[in-house]
C-alpha positions as CSV (number, residue, x, y, z in Angstrom):
1,X,102.4,128.9,101.2
2,X,101.7,127.7,97.8
3,X,98.9,125.5,97.1
4,X,101.5,122.6,96.8
5,X,102.6,123.1,100.3
6,X,99.2,123.3,101.8
7,X,98.1,119.8,100.2
8,X,98.6,118.1,103.4
9,X,95.6,119.8,105.0
10,X,93.3,117.5,102.9
11,X,95.0,114.2,103.7
12,X,94.7,111.9,106.3
13,X,98.2,113.0,107.3
14,X,96.8,116.5,108.3
15,X,96.1,116.0,112.0
16,X,99.7,115.0,112.5
17,X,100.9,118.4,111.4
18,X,98.9,120.3,114.2
19,X,101.4,119.0,116.6
20,X,104.7,120.4,114.9
21,X,106.4,124.0,115.4
22,X,106.4,126.1,112.4
23,X,109.7,125.3,110.9
24,X,109.1,121.3,111.0
25,X,105.5,121.9,109.8
26,X,106.8,123.8,106.6
27,X,109.6,121.2,106.3
28,X,107.1,118.2,106.3
29,X,104.7,120.1,104.2
30,X,107.2,120.4,101.5
31,X,108.2,116.8,101.7
32,X,104.5,115.9,101.5
33,X,104.0,118.0,98.4
34,X,106.7,115.9,96.8
35,X,105.1,112.8,97.9
36,X,101.8,114.2,96.5
37,X,103.2,115.1,93.2
38,X,104.8,111.8,92.8
39,X,101.7,110.0,93.6
40,X,99.7,112.2,91.1
41,X,102.1,111.3,88.4
42,X,101.3,107.6,89.1
43,X,97.4,108.1,89.3
44,X,96.0,111.1,87.8
45,X,94.7,111.0,84.3
46,X,95.8,113.3,81.4
47,X,99.6,112.4,81.9
48,X,100.9,111.1,78.5
49,X,104.4,109.8,79.9
50,X,104.4,108.9,83.4
51,X,107.6,107.3,83.6
52,X,109.3,110.3,81.9
53,X,107.7,112.5,84.5
54,X,109.2,110.4,87.3
55,X,112.5,110.4,85.4
56,X,112.2,114.2,85.5
57,X,111.9,114.3,89.2
58,X,114.8,111.8,89.7
59,X,116.9,114.3,87.9
60,X,115.7,117.1,90.2
61,X,116.4,115.1,93.2
62,X,120.0,114.8,91.9
63,X,120.1,118.6,91.4
64,X,118.8,119.1,94.9
65,X,121.5,117.2,96.6
66,X,124.0,119.0,94.5
67,X,122.6,122.5,95.4
68,X,121.2,123.3,92.1
69,X,117.5,122.7,92.2
70,X,115.4,124.1,89.4
71,X,111.8,124.0,90.4
72,X,110.2,126.0,93.2
73,X,109.5,122.8,95.3
74,X,113.0,121.6,94.5
75,X,114.4,124.9,96.0
76,X,112.2,124.4,99.2
77,X,113.4,120.7,99.4
78,X,117.0,121.6,99.0
79,X,116.6,123.9,102.1
80,X,115.2,121.0,104.2
81,X,117.6,118.3,103.1
82,X,120.2,120.6,104.5
83,X,118.5,121.4,107.6
84,X,117.5,118.2,108.6
85,X,120.2,115.9,107.4
86,X,118.0,114.0,104.9
87,X,119.4,111.3,102.4
88,X,118.5,111.0,98.6
89,X,116.8,107.6,99.2
90,X,114.0,109.5,101.1
91,X,113.1,110.6,97.6
92,X,114.4,108.3,95.1
93,X,113.0,105.1,96.8
94,X,109.5,106.9,96.8
95,X,110.0,107.4,93.1
96,X,110.7,103.8,92.5
97,X,107.4,102.7,94.3
98,X,105.6,105.2,92.0
99,X,107.3,103.6,89.0
100,X,106.2,100.1,90.1
101,X,102.5,101.4,90.2
102,X,102.9,102.8,86.8
103,X,104.2,99.4,85.6
104,X,101.6,97.4,87.3
105,X,104.0,95.5,89.4
106,X,102.4,92.6,91.4
107,X,103.5,90.8,94.4
108,X,103.4,87.0,94.9
109,X,104.0,87.1,98.7
110,X,103.9,89.6,101.5
111,X,107.6,89.6,101.6
112,X,107.6,90.9,98.2
113,X,105.0,93.4,98.9
114,X,107.1,94.6,101.8
115,X,109.5,95.9,99.0
116,X,106.7,98.3,98.0
117,X,105.4,99.1,101.4
118,X,109.0,100.3,102.4
119,X,109.3,102.5,99.2
120,X,105.8,104.3,99.5
121,X,105.5,104.3,103.2
122,X,108.7,103.3,105.3
123,X,110.8,105.8,103.6
124,X,108.2,108.5,104.1
125,X,108.2,107.6,107.8
126,X,112.1,107.9,107.7
127,X,111.8,111.4,106.3
128,X,109.2,112.5,108.6
129,X,111.5,111.2,111.4
130,X,114.5,113.1,109.9
131,X,112.3,116.2,110.4
132,X,111.4,115.4,113.8
133,X,115.1,114.8,114.8
134,X,114.8,111.0,115.4
135,X,117.3,109.1,113.7
136,X,119.3,105.6,114.0
137,X,118.1,102.2,114.3
138,X,114.9,103.0,116.5
139,X,113.9,105.6,113.7
140,X,114.2,102.8,111.0
141,X,112.3,100.3,112.9
142,X,109.4,102.7,113.8
143,X,109.5,103.9,110.1
144,X,109.1,100.3,109.0
145,X,106.3,99.3,111.7
146,X,104.1,102.6,111.3
147,X,104.7,102.8,107.5
148,X,103.7,99.3,107.0
149,X,100.8,99.5,109.3
150,X,99.3,102.7,107.6
151,X,100.1,101.3,104.0
152,X,98.4,98.1,104.5
153,X,95.4,99.9,106.0
154,X,95.5,102.1,102.8
155,X,95.5,99.0,100.6
156,X,92.6,97.5,102.4
157,X,90.6,101.0,102.3
158,X,91.4,101.5,98.6
159,X,91.1,97.9,97.2
160,X,88.1,98.7,95.0
161,X,89.4,102.1,93.7
162,X,93.0,100.5,93.0
163,X,91.2,97.7,91.1
164,X,89.4,100.4,89.0
165,X,92.9,101.4,88.0
166,X,93.9,97.9,87.2
167,X,96.0,97.7,90.5
168,X,95.9,94.8,92.8
169,X,98.5,95.1,95.8
170,X,97.1,92.0,97.6
171,X,99.8,89.1,97.7
172,X,98.9,86.5,95.2
173,X,99.5,83.6,97.7
174,X,96.9,85.2,100.1
175,X,94.5,85.5,97.4
176,X,95.1,81.8,96.5
177,X,94.1,80.8,100.0
178,X,90.7,82.1,99.5
179,X,90.4,80.8,96.0
180,X,90.9,84.1,94.3
181,X,92.8,85.4,91.6
182,X,94.0,89.0,90.6
183,X,91.2,89.0,88.0
184,X,88.6,88.1,90.6
185,X,89.6,91.3,92.5
186,X,89.7,93.4,89.5
187,X,85.9,92.5,88.9
188,X,85.2,92.1,92.5
189,X,83.6,88.6,91.5
190,X,83.7,87.1,95.2
191,X,83.4,89.9,97.9
192,X,82.9,87.3,100.7
193,X,86.2,85.8,99.8
194,X,87.8,88.8,99.3
195,X,86.6,90.1,102.9
196,X,88.7,87.0,104.1
197,X,91.8,88.2,102.4
198,X,91.3,91.8,103.8
199,X,90.9,90.5,107.3
200,X,94.1,88.6,107.0
201,X,96.0,91.7,105.8
202,X,94.3,93.7,108.6
203,X,95.7,91.1,111.1
204,X,99.1,92.0,109.8
205,X,98.3,95.7,109.9
206,X,97.3,95.5,113.6
207,X,100.5,93.7,114.5
208,X,102.5,96.6,112.8
209,X,100.6,99.1,114.7
210,X,101.4,97.2,118.0
211,X,105.1,97.0,117.1
212,X,105.0,100.8,116.4
213,X,103.4,101.5,119.7
214,X,106.2,99.6,121.5
215,X,109.0,101.5,119.7
216,X,107.4,104.9,120.4
217,X,107.5,104.1,124.1
218,X,111.2,104.0,123.9
219,X,111.4,107.5,122.2
220,X,110.9,111.1,123.4
221,X,107.1,111.6,123.7
222,X,106.9,115.1,122.3
223,X,108.7,114.0,119.2
224,X,106.4,110.9,119.0
225,X,103.2,113.0,119.3
226,X,102.7,113.3,115.5
227,X,103.6,109.8,114.8
228,X,101.2,108.7,117.5
229,X,98.4,110.8,116.1
230,X,98.7,109.4,112.8
231,X,98.9,105.8,114.2
232,X,95.7,106.6,116.1
233,X,93.8,108.0,113.1
234,X,94.8,105.2,110.9
235,X,94.1,102.6,113.2
236,X,90.7,104.0,114.0
237,X,90.1,104.0,110.2
238,X,91.1,100.3,110.0
239,X,88.6,99.6,112.7
240,X,85.9,101.3,110.9
241,X,86.6,99.2,107.9
242,X,86.5,96.1,110.0
243,X,83.0,97.0,111.2
244,X,81.7,96.4,107.6
245,X,83.1,92.8,107.7
246,X,85.6,94.0,105.2
247,X,82.4,94.2,102.5
248,X,82.1,97.4,101.1
249,X,82.1,99.3,97.7
250,X,83.6,102.7,98.5
251,X,86.5,103.6,100.5
252,X,85.6,103.9,104.2
253,X,87.1,106.9,105.8
254,X,87.0,108.8,109.0
255,X,84.9,112.1,109.2
256,X,86.8,115.2,110.2
257,X,85.0,114.9,114.0
258,X,86.4,111.2,113.9
259,X,89.8,112.4,113.3
260,X,89.7,115.1,115.8
261,X,88.6,112.7,118.5
262,X,91.6,110.3,117.5
263,X,93.8,113.4,118.0
264,X,92.5,114.0,121.4
265,X,92.8,110.3,122.3
266,X,96.4,110.4,121.2
267,X,97.3,113.5,123.2
268,X,95.6,112.2,126.4
269,X,97.5,108.8,126.2
270,X,100.7,110.5,125.6
271,X,103.2,110.7,128.7
272,X,105.2,113.9,128.3
273,X,107.6,113.1,131.1
274,X,110.2,111.3,129.0
């Protein structure tokens, strides 16, 4: 596999890949490589025209669905969209989310933030479920619940790293409840007040995890194991952040051993009868 297709191994998504057969693991690795490239265009230094780079990938996605991919990754993606019946929005909406990052979009309410969460996480969940062979209304509901849970956890974890890049994802009405502004978050002026905001967002995240658990109980257990593992890993990360009282300077992450333990927990709590 090329370095692009092994990028998942260093991510928080890595443990979920362990429970896939080889064809699905390779398919999800290709999709994750696309996600990683899009994210790097939005975030990594040294890119002169980020919007132009995203536009190039929109053009490549169009070619992929026309069977005329030009890049090496595009040719890999062309194979999986055919094999797993994936739709263009699994790619194009993610690029919209990355464009919002580049343009510095802000969100007045959690409902507005949901627009972003769907594009950078919900759609990724749908693509994952395509590859797992789970489609329809339950798949969409699970993609939303687990995607929103995971991405809101990421927003909490990365709040200071994002601020260093001039980005604040926290809804403005929630900030106002604690007497904060976007500028306060950017400069970390009131960590105690910010901890209250993060705790509120964590509450929403926990509710999404609960919803995801309920939906997964209605779907085939073996197909759900990668999703369950991801949920366990991210929920444990949220719990670790919560132990700080939501006052921290660097992202609080799980160690490899902690991730491995969550994989074991997820497996032990899975009923493989259905």
